[in-house]
C-alpha positions as CSV (number, residue, x, y, z in Angstrom):
1,M,-29.2,7.1,-80.1
2,T,-30.9,10.3,-81.7
3,E,-29.5,12.2,-78.9
4,L,-25.7,10.8,-79.9
5,S,-25.7,11.2,-83.4
6,D,-27.4,14.3,-83.4
7,S,-24.4,15.9,-81.8
8,I,-22.3,14.7,-84.7
9,S,-23.6,17.1,-87.3
10,P,-23.7,15.6,-91.0
11,P,-20.8,16.2,-93.2
12,N,-20.1,19.5,-95.4
13,R,-18.0,19.2,-98.4
14,R,-14.6,20.1,-96.3
15,S,-15.2,18.0,-93.6
16,F,-15.5,14.8,-96.1
17,L,-12.2,16.0,-97.9
18,A,-10.5,16.0,-94.5
19,S,-11.9,12.9,-93.5
20,A,-10.9,11.5,-96.8
21,A,-7.4,12.8,-96.8
22,M,-6.7,11.4,-93.2
23,A,-8.3,7.9,-94.0
24,G,-5.9,8.1,-97.2
25,G,-2.9,8.2,-95.0
26,F,-3.9,5.8,-93.0
27,F,-4.7,3.3,-95.6
28,A,-1.5,4.2,-97.5
29,A,0.5,3.0,-94.4
30,A,-2.0,-0.2,-94.5
31,R,-0.7,-1.2,-98.0
32,M,2.9,-1.5,-96.9
33,R,2.3,-4.6,-95.1
34,S,0.2,-6.3,-97.9
35,Q,1.2,-10.0,-98.8
36,T,-1.6,-11.1,-100.5
37,A,-1.8,-11.2,-104.4
38,Q,-1.7,-7.9,-106.5
39,A,-4.9,-7.2,-108.3
40,K,-4.1,-8.1,-112.0
41,P,-5.5,-8.5,-115.4
42,R,-6.2,-12.1,-116.2
43,H,-5.8,-13.7,-120.1
44,K,-9.0,-15.0,-121.5
45,V,-7.7,-18.5,-120.3
46,E,-6.9,-17.8,-117.3
47,R,-10.4,-16.2,-116.6
48,L,-12.8,-17.6,-113.9
49,G,-16.2,-18.8,-115.0
50,V,-19.1,-17.0,-113.1
51,G,-22.7,-18.4,-112.6
52,A,-24.7,-15.9,-111.6
53,I,-28.5,-16.9,-109.7
54,G,-31.2,-14.5,-109.3
55,M,-30.8,-11.4,-111.9
56,R,-33.0,-8.6,-110.3
57,Y,-31.2,-5.4,-108.9
58,Q,-28.7,-6.5,-106.4
59,G,-28.0,-9.8,-108.4
60,S,-27.4,-8.1,-111.3
61,V,-25.0,-5.5,-109.6
62,I,-22.8,-8.1,-108.2
63,A,-22.8,-9.9,-111.3
64,H,-21.5,-7.0,-113.2
65,K,-19.0,-6.5,-110.2
66,A,-17.7,-10.1,-110.8
67,A,-17.7,-9.7,-114.5
68,M,-14.5,-7.4,-113.9
69,Y,-12.4,-10.4,-112.9
70,G,-14.4,-13.4,-114.7
71,D,-16.4,-14.4,-117.3
72,I,-20.2,-14.9,-116.7
73,V,-21.1,-17.9,-118.6
74,A,-24.8,-18.7,-116.9
75,V,-27.5,-16.8,-115.5
76,C,-30.7,-18.0,-113.6
77,D,-33.7,-16.9,-112.4
78,V,-37.3,-17.9,-112.0
79,D,-38.6,-14.9,-113.6
80,T,-38.3,-15.4,-117.5
81,N,-38.4,-11.7,-118.1
82,V,-35.6,-10.9,-115.5
83,R,-33.7,-13.8,-117.2
84,N,-34.0,-12.7,-120.4
85,T,-33.2,-9.0,-119.3
86,A,-30.1,-10.0,-117.7
87,K,-28.6,-12.7,-120.5
88,S,-29.0,-9.9,-122.7
89,A,-26.9,-7.7,-120.2
90,F,-23.5,-9.6,-121.1
91,G,-21.9,-9.9,-124.5
92,S,-20.6,-13.2,-123.8
93,T,-24.2,-14.3,-124.2
94,P,-24.4,-16.4,-121.1
95,H,-26.5,-19.8,-120.8
96,D,-29.6,-19.2,-119.1
97,F,-31.7,-21.0,-116.7
98,E,-34.8,-21.3,-114.8
99,D,-33.8,-24.0,-112.2
100,Y,-30.2,-23.1,-110.4
101,R,-29.2,-26.7,-110.1
102,D,-28.8,-27.1,-113.9
103,L,-26.2,-24.0,-113.7
104,L,-24.5,-25.9,-111.1
105,N,-24.3,-28.7,-113.2
106,R,-22.0,-27.0,-115.7
107,T,-18.3,-27.5,-115.6
108,D,-17.5,-23.9,-116.9
109,V,-18.8,-22.4,-113.7
110,D,-16.1,-22.1,-111.2
111,I,-17.7,-19.3,-108.8
112,V,-21.5,-18.6,-108.4
113,C,-23.0,-15.1,-107.1
114,I,-26.1,-15.5,-105.8
115,G,-28.4,-12.8,-105.6
116,T,-31.8,-14.1,-104.5
117,P,-34.5,-13.5,-101.7
118,D,-33.0,-14.4,-98.2
119,H,-35.0,-17.9,-97.6
120,W,-32.8,-19.3,-100.7
121,H,-29.5,-18.2,-99.6
122,T,-28.4,-21.2,-97.2
123,K,-29.5,-23.8,-99.6
124,M,-28.2,-22.6,-102.7
125,V,-24.8,-22.2,-101.1
126,I,-24.8,-25.5,-99.6
127,D,-25.6,-26.9,-103.0
128,A,-22.8,-24.8,-104.8
129,C,-20.1,-25.5,-102.1
130,R,-21.1,-29.7,-102.9
131,A,-21.1,-29.1,-106.5
132,G,-17.1,-28.0,-106.3
133,K,-18.2,-24.1,-106.8
134,D,-16.6,-20.8,-104.5
135,V,-19.3,-18.4,-103.7
136,Y,-20.4,-14.6,-103.4
137,C,-24.0,-14.7,-101.5
138,E,-25.7,-11.8,-100.7
139,K,-26.7,-10.7,-97.0
140,P,-28.1,-11.9,-94.8
141,L,-26.3,-14.9,-94.8
142,T,-29.4,-17.0,-93.2
143,L,-33.3,-17.2,-92.8
144,T,-32.7,-18.9,-89.3
145,I,-29.5,-19.4,-86.8
146,D,-29.9,-23.4,-87.3
147,E,-28.9,-22.5,-91.0
148,G,-25.9,-20.8,-90.2
149,N,-24.6,-24.0,-88.4
150,I,-25.1,-26.1,-91.1
151,L,-23.7,-23.7,-93.5
152,R,-20.5,-23.8,-91.6
153,D,-20.2,-27.2,-91.5
154,V,-20.8,-27.7,-94.9
155,V,-17.9,-24.9,-95.5
156,R,-15.4,-26.6,-93.7
157,E,-16.5,-30.0,-95.2
158,T,-16.1,-29.2,-98.8
159,G,-13.3,-26.2,-98.8
160,R,-15.2,-24.0,-100.5
161,V,-14.2,-19.8,-100.5
162,V,-17.6,-18.1,-99.6
163,Q,-17.9,-14.4,-99.4
164,V,-21.1,-12.9,-98.2
165,G,-22.0,-9.5,-99.5
166,S,-21.8,-7.5,-96.3
167,W,-19.7,-5.1,-98.4
168,Q,-19.4,-2.1,-95.7
169,R,-16.4,-4.2,-94.6
170,S,-14.7,-3.2,-98.1
171,D,-15.9,0.5,-97.6
172,H,-12.9,2.4,-96.1
173,R,-14.9,4.7,-94.2
174,F,-16.2,1.6,-92.2
175,R,-13.1,-0.1,-92.1
176,L,-11.3,2.8,-90.8
177,A,-13.8,3.1,-88.0
178,V,-13.9,-0.3,-86.8
179,E,-9.8,-0.3,-87.0
180,M,-9.7,2.7,-84.6
181,V,-12.2,1.2,-82.2
182,R,-10.1,-1.9,-82.2
183,Q,-6.7,-0.2,-81.3
184,G,-8.5,1.9,-78.6
185,R,-8.4,5.5,-80.1
186,I,-11.9,6.0,-78.4
187,G,-10.3,4.3,-75.2
188,K,-12.4,1.5,-73.6
189,L,-15.3,0.6,-76.0
190,R,-18.6,1.0,-73.6
191,R,-21.5,1.4,-75.8
192,V,-22.6,1.3,-79.6
193,D,-25.8,2.8,-80.9
194,V,-27.2,1.7,-84.4
195,V,-30.0,2.9,-86.3
196,L,-31.3,0.8,-89.2
197,G,-34.6,2.5,-90.3
198,K,-38.3,1.9,-89.9
199,N,-39.7,-1.3,-91.8
200,K,-42.4,-0.6,-94.4
201,T,-46.0,-1.0,-93.7
202,G,-48.9,-2.2,-96.5
203,G,-51.8,-4.7,-97.0
204,P,-53.8,-6.2,-97.3
205,F,-52.6,-7.0,-100.8
206,P,-55.0,-8.9,-103.7
207,V,-54.2,-12.3,-104.6
208,R,-53.4,-12.4,-108.2
209,P,-53.0,-15.4,-110.8
210,V,-49.4,-16.1,-111.0
211,P,-48.2,-14.5,-114.3
212,N,-47.3,-17.0,-117.0
213,H,-43.5,-15.6,-117.0
214,F,-42.9,-16.4,-113.3
215,N,-42.3,-19.7,-111.5
216,W,-44.1,-19.2,-108.1
217,E,-43.7,-22.5,-106.6
218,L,-39.6,-22.8,-107.4
219,W,-39.4,-19.0,-106.0
220,Q,-41.2,-19.9,-102.8
221,G,-38.6,-22.9,-101.9
222,Q,-38.8,-23.7,-98.4
223,T,-41.1,-21.9,-97.2
224,P,-44.9,-22.4,-97.0
225,S,-46.9,-22.8,-100.2
226,V,-49.1,-19.8,-100.3
227,P,-51.7,-18.3,-102.9
228,Y,-49.5,-15.5,-105.0
229,I,-49.6,-12.2,-104.0
230,E,-47.3,-9.8,-106.3
231,E,-45.9,-7.9,-103.0
232,R,-44.4,-11.1,-101.5
233,S,-42.1,-11.3,-104.2
234,H,-39.2,-9.6,-105.9
235,Y,-37.8,-6.7,-103.9
236,T,-41.1,-6.5,-101.3
237,F,-40.2,-9.7,-100.0
238,R,-38.1,-8.4,-97.2
239,W,-41.1,-7.3,-95.5
240,W,-42.5,-10.6,-94.7
241,Y,-41.2,-12.7,-92.1
242,A,-41.7,-16.2,-94.0
243,Y,-38.5,-14.7,-96.5
244,S,-36.8,-12.3,-94.5
245,G,-36.6,-10.6,-91.3
246,G,-37.3,-6.9,-92.0
247,Q,-34.8,-4.1,-91.5
248,M,-33.1,-6.0,-88.3
249,T,-31.5,-8.7,-90.9
250,D,-32.0,-6.5,-94.2
251,W,-29.8,-3.5,-92.9
252,G,-28.8,-5.2,-89.8
253,A,-26.7,-7.6,-92.2
254,H,-24.5,-4.2,-92.6
255,H,-25.0,-2.1,-89.7
256,I,-25.0,-4.6,-87.1
257,D,-22.1,-6.5,-88.5
258,I,-19.9,-3.3,-88.4
259,A,-20.8,-2.8,-84.9
260,Q,-20.4,-6.4,-84.0
261,W,-16.9,-6.5,-85.8
262,G,-15.9,-3.5,-83.4
263,I,-17.2,-4.7,-80.4
264,N,-15.3,-7.9,-81.1
265,S,-17.3,-10.2,-79.0
266,L,-20.8,-11.9,-78.9
267,P,-24.4,-11.4,-77.1
268,L,-25.3,-12.6,-74.2
269,E,-28.5,-11.0,-73.3
270,I,-31.0,-9.8,-75.6
271,E,-34.3,-7.4,-74.9
272,G,-36.4,-6.4,-77.7
273,N,-39.4,-4.8,-77.9
274,A,-41.7,-3.9,-81.0
275,T,-45.6,-3.5,-82.2
276,F,-46.5,-5.6,-84.9
277,P,-49.2,-4.9,-87.8
278,Q,-52.3,-7.3,-88.1
279,V,-53.3,-7.2,-91.7
280,A,-54.5,-9.9,-93.3
281,N,-52.3,-10.4,-96.7
282,G,-49.9,-7.4,-95.7
283,F,-46.7,-6.9,-94.4
284,D,-45.8,-8.5,-91.0
285,V,-42.6,-7.4,-90.2
286,A,-42.3,-5.0,-86.9
287,V,-43.8,-1.5,-87.1
288,D,-41.8,-0.1,-84.2
289,Y,-38.8,-1.8,-83.0
290,Y,-36.2,-1.3,-80.5
291,V,-33.4,-3.9,-78.9
292,E,-31.0,-4.0,-76.4
293,Y,-28.3,-6.4,-76.2
294,R,-25.2,-6.9,-73.6
295,Y,-22.1,-8.6,-74.9
296,A,-19.8,-10.9,-73.5
297,N,-16.8,-8.5,-72.9
298,G,-19.4,-6.2,-71.2
299,V,-20.6,-3.7,-74.1
300,A,-24.3,-2.5,-74.6
301,M,-25.4,-2.4,-78.0
302,T,-29.1,-0.6,-79.1
303,V,-30.7,-1.3,-82.0
304,K,-33.5,1.0,-83.1
305,D,-35.4,2.0,-86.0
306,T,-35.8,5.9,-85.8
307,G,-32.6,8.5,-85.9
308,R,-29.7,8.9,-88.3
309,S,-28.9,5.5,-90.0
310,G,-25.7,4.3,-89.0
311,V,-23.2,3.2,-86.0
312,M,-22.2,5.2,-83.1
313,F,-19.1,3.7,-81.3
314,T,-18.7,5.5,-77.8
315,G,-15.8,4.6,-75.5
316,D,-14.4,6.5,-72.2
317,R,-12.3,8.5,-74.2
318,G,-13.9,9.5,-77.5
319,R,-16.8,8.3,-80.0
320,I,-16.7,7.8,-83.6
321,F,-19.7,7.8,-86.1
322,V,-19.7,6.2,-89.1
323,N,-22.4,5.6,-92.1
324,R,-22.6,5.6,-95.7
325,G,-22.0,8.9,-96.1
326,A,-19.4,10.2,-93.4
327,V,-17.0,9.0,-90.9
328,Q,-16.7,11.6,-88.1
329,G,-15.7,12.2,-84.7
330,K,-12.5,13.9,-82.9
331,P,-10.6,10.6,-82.9
332,I,-11.1,10.7,-86.8
333,E,-10.1,14.5,-87.1
334,D,-6.9,13.5,-84.5
335,L,-5.4,11.2,-87.2
336,A,-4.4,14.0,-89.1
337,Q,-1.5,14.6,-86.0
338,N,-1.4,10.9,-84.7
339,P,-1.8,8.5,-87.3
340,L,-2.1,4.9,-86.6
341,P,1.6,3.3,-86.9
342,P,2.0,1.0,-90.0
343,G,2.3,-2.5,-89.1
344,T,-0.4,-2.5,-86.0
345,F,-3.5,-2.9,-88.0
346,V,-5.9,-5.8,-86.9
347,V,-8.9,-5.8,-89.4
348,Y,-6.9,-6.2,-92.7
349,D,-5.4,-9.6,-92.9
350,Q,-7.6,-10.8,-95.6
351,D,-7.7,-8.3,-98.1
352,N,-5.2,-6.6,-100.6
353,H,-4.2,-3.3,-99.3
354,D,-3.0,-2.2,-102.8
355,R,-6.4,-2.0,-104.4
356,P,-7.6,1.8,-104.6
357,L,-9.6,3.0,-101.5
358,R,-13.5,2.8,-102.2
359,A,-16.3,3.9,-100.6
360,G,-20.1,3.7,-101.4
361,K,-22.0,0.6,-102.5
362,L,-21.4,0.6,-106.1
363,D,-17.7,1.4,-105.9
364,A,-17.2,-0.9,-102.5
365,I,-18.4,-4.2,-104.2
366,I,-15.7,-4.0,-106.5
367,N,-13.2,-4.4,-104.0
368,H,-15.4,-6.5,-101.8
369,M,-15.8,-8.9,-105.3
370,G,-12.2,-8.4,-105.9
371,N,-11.3,-9.8,-102.3
372,L,-13.6,-12.8,-103.2
373,F,-11.3,-13.7,-106.2
374,D,-8.1,-12.8,-104.3
375,C,-9.0,-16.0,-102.0
376,V,-10.2,-18.0,-104.5
377,E,-6.4,-18.1,-105.9
378,T,-4.8,-18.3,-102.2
379,R,-7.8,-20.4,-100.7
380,E,-7.6,-18.0,-97.5
381,N,-10.8,-16.7,-95.6
382,P,-12.6,-13.6,-97.8
383,I,-13.2,-10.4,-95.5
384,S,-17.0,-11.6,-94.8
385,D,-16.3,-15.3,-94.2
386,I,-18.9,-17.7,-93.0
387,E,-17.8,-17.4,-89.5
388,S,-18.2,-13.8,-88.9
389,Q,-21.6,-13.6,-91.1
390,H,-23.3,-16.1,-89.5
391,R,-22.7,-14.5,-86.0
392,S,-23.6,-11.2,-87.4
393,A,-26.9,-12.8,-88.9
394,T,-27.4,-14.7,-85.6
395,T,-27.3,-11.4,-83.7
396,C,-30.2,-9.9,-86.2
397,H,-32.3,-13.1,-85.8
398,L,-31.7,-12.9,-81.9
399,G,-33.3,-9.4,-82.1
400,N,-36.4,-10.6,-83.9
401,I,-36.6,-13.7,-82.0
402,S,-36.8,-11.2,-78.8
403,M,-39.3,-9.0,-80.3
404,R,-41.7,-11.7,-81.3
405,L,-41.1,-13.4,-78.2
406,G,-41.8,-10.1,-76.4
407,R,-39.3,-10.6,-73.5
408,K,-35.6,-11.0,-72.7
409,L,-33.6,-13.5,-73.5
410,N,-30.0,-15.2,-72.3
411,W,-27.8,-16.5,-75.0
412,N,-25.2,-18.8,-75.1
413,P,-22.9,-17.8,-77.7
414,D,-20.7,-21.7,-77.3
415,S,-23.4,-23.9,-77.8
416,E,-25.6,-21.6,-79.8
417,T,-28.7,-22.2,-77.8
418,F,-31.0,-20.1,-75.5
419,V,-30.3,-20.7,-71.7
420,D,-32.9,-23.0,-70.1
421,D,-35.2,-21.6,-72.8
422,V,-37.2,-24.7,-74.6
423,E,-39.6,-21.9,-76.1
424,A,-36.7,-19.5,-77.8
425,D,-34.9,-22.5,-78.7
426,S,-38.0,-23.7,-81.1
427,W,-37.2,-20.3,-83.0
428,L,-33.5,-21.6,-83.8
429,R,-35.1,-23.2,-86.8
430,R,-38.3,-23.4,-89.1
431,E,-40.3,-26.3,-90.6
432,Q,-39.1,-26.5,-94.5
433,R,-41.2,-27.7,-97.4
434,A,-40.3,-31.3,-98.4
435,G,-38.0,-31.1,-101.6
436,Y,-36.5,-27.9,-100.6
437,E,-34.6,-29.0,-97.5
438,T,-31.6,-27.4,-96.4
439,A,-29.4,-30.4,-95.1
């Protein structure tokens, strides 16, 4: 993708302001068709109670955004130091717990925010739904493809509202890019190129005694029990396949999700290449990686680790590049003279267009969280619902499976199995430790 993305230069202040103005006009028209609830302050007696699980950086971020709409009544973390810091951050002095199941038992918790490492997401969402709670869960939604199937069934069975934290769907730059692609402003979509960034390398790391303030047993959850290595936990968990999927699932849950939202189809063929570190007690995700996908509608997508981070949509009449700093391309520039007609929008049915436009992580999550609270009230599907996020996570997992098997794979998106490939099917799920099973 380097050649493609480098041909659209990074934005200067003038181009950024121009694109923001055009996007503002576009979204002003979109707001005219809003039929969802207006954002409104609630009286104390009307505000929903929020329980927050996993309180390090991202978990605390989403909890603070949730506090704009509801009251944080309980926090949970297996690290006592993290838990105490989180508790003191909220003026309501919430109850605190080490075990999330104790938090779920509280009747004053209406909504649960989950900011734990990836390997805990599925079980916690399932348990929260079955406890009668609505949920905001961090991305990626799942650790395996099979978990997504289980989650989808549970959400349908319980009727709970679940918003996944792929907040780029609430960033106006990404949504404008997808809207333009879906409306044919670049002609027929032919190709999408995604750059996620390099995985971290490191190790060997020393085995250490478990800190007194940290419940290592509970943190490991469904994963194999191993001696404590500090780098396995907290932020750096994402560079171990036992707990996550490296950049393919970490950034892929953002950029691949946006790409697939624009493609509006599902992959049939996946071919990944990668090299892997061979370091005992060290990070084990791919050092170098590249994946090609072919979608059911004929679109080709590449995913790589080098180049300008973002998503490039290429059609037969133009292209659009989008990342967290810009949305660019001649079709974007042409919006000033040829805006999208009101009433034609296709990616906004699940959102409140009366909120201010927001871009960037800390601002976009405000709208993303607001979308959850709207949907809790209306019982509609949020913008990052279970089905779309299961499918996006599946595409990320498919890339990792192909890389780890070292060969091309054929995928049936209807049966959600590989085509005549018993070996690949065995990677759809993982063995889980007794007591931590998702089902």
